[in-house]
N, C-alpha and C positions, 0 to 999 in steps of 0.2 A: 133914522128906521133902517128896519132890518129887511136884507134881501132874502128871497127865496130862491137861492139857487141850486140846492137839491130839495130832494122831497124829504129827507131828515129835516130841513130846515122849516117847512111846512108842517113838517108833524109835530117837532119843538113848539111851532107858536100856538095849534093846534088844543096840545095841553098844558101852555102856559102862556095863555094870551093876559096881557097884563093889562089890568082893568082900571085904565086909564083914556087920555085924548087919543094918544098916538093908536089903540085897537080901533079906529074907526080909520082911521087911515092906510093899517093891515087890510082892513076888509074892504076897500076901494079898491086898494090894489090887485085883492084876488076877484073882486068881482070885477074888474076891467079886463081880467084876460079868461077869455070861458077854459081852455085848457087847466089852467091853474083855480080856477073854480071847482070844476069836475072833481080834482083830484083832491082839495079840500073838502066837496062834498063829501067822500068814498072814506076820507079818516076820520069825519066826524061819525060818518053812519058805522065805522068801525069799533071807534070810541065807546058811542053809544050800547052797543054788542058787549063791549067786553066789562063796562060797566054792569051790565045786567046779567053776564051771565054766573052760575053758580061755581064757588069754590069749594071744592070736597065733597067726599062721598055724600049719594045719595041716600036718602032713607031707605030705600030697598036695600039699599047695600049694608047699612049698619043693621038692620034688622037680620038679615042671613049671617053677616058675623055674631052677632050675640046668638042667635039661635045654635049654629055650627057650636059657638063654646060652651051652651046647657050643654046639648047634646053628647058633647066629648068627653068621653070617662079614661083616667089615664089610672093604669093599676101597676102594682109589683109582685112580681112572681117570683119564686125561689128558685126554680127551673129556667123559665126562659127572660127573669130580666124582667124590665119595664114593657109592659104592652097599652095598646092604645084598643077603645072601642067607642063608634059612635053608634050611639042609642039610636034606639027611634022612637 
């Protein structure tokens, strides 16, 4: 049976809880210690939050980038070289 000597052990258990009869023993151990139970609940809340957050740019950011790319015009000039214009 695993001991929860450090917070890392508790986090590891929260993310990798085995799916067997040992899991109930671990949960009883956690429930029996109020401090450990509080920390475990905080870890589970953080885990749920991290599972629900959006990874990547928002739709608004993508639309802004695409709008900028459509409005940008690059041209060559014989006198000054390459220049860019942001069209309205």
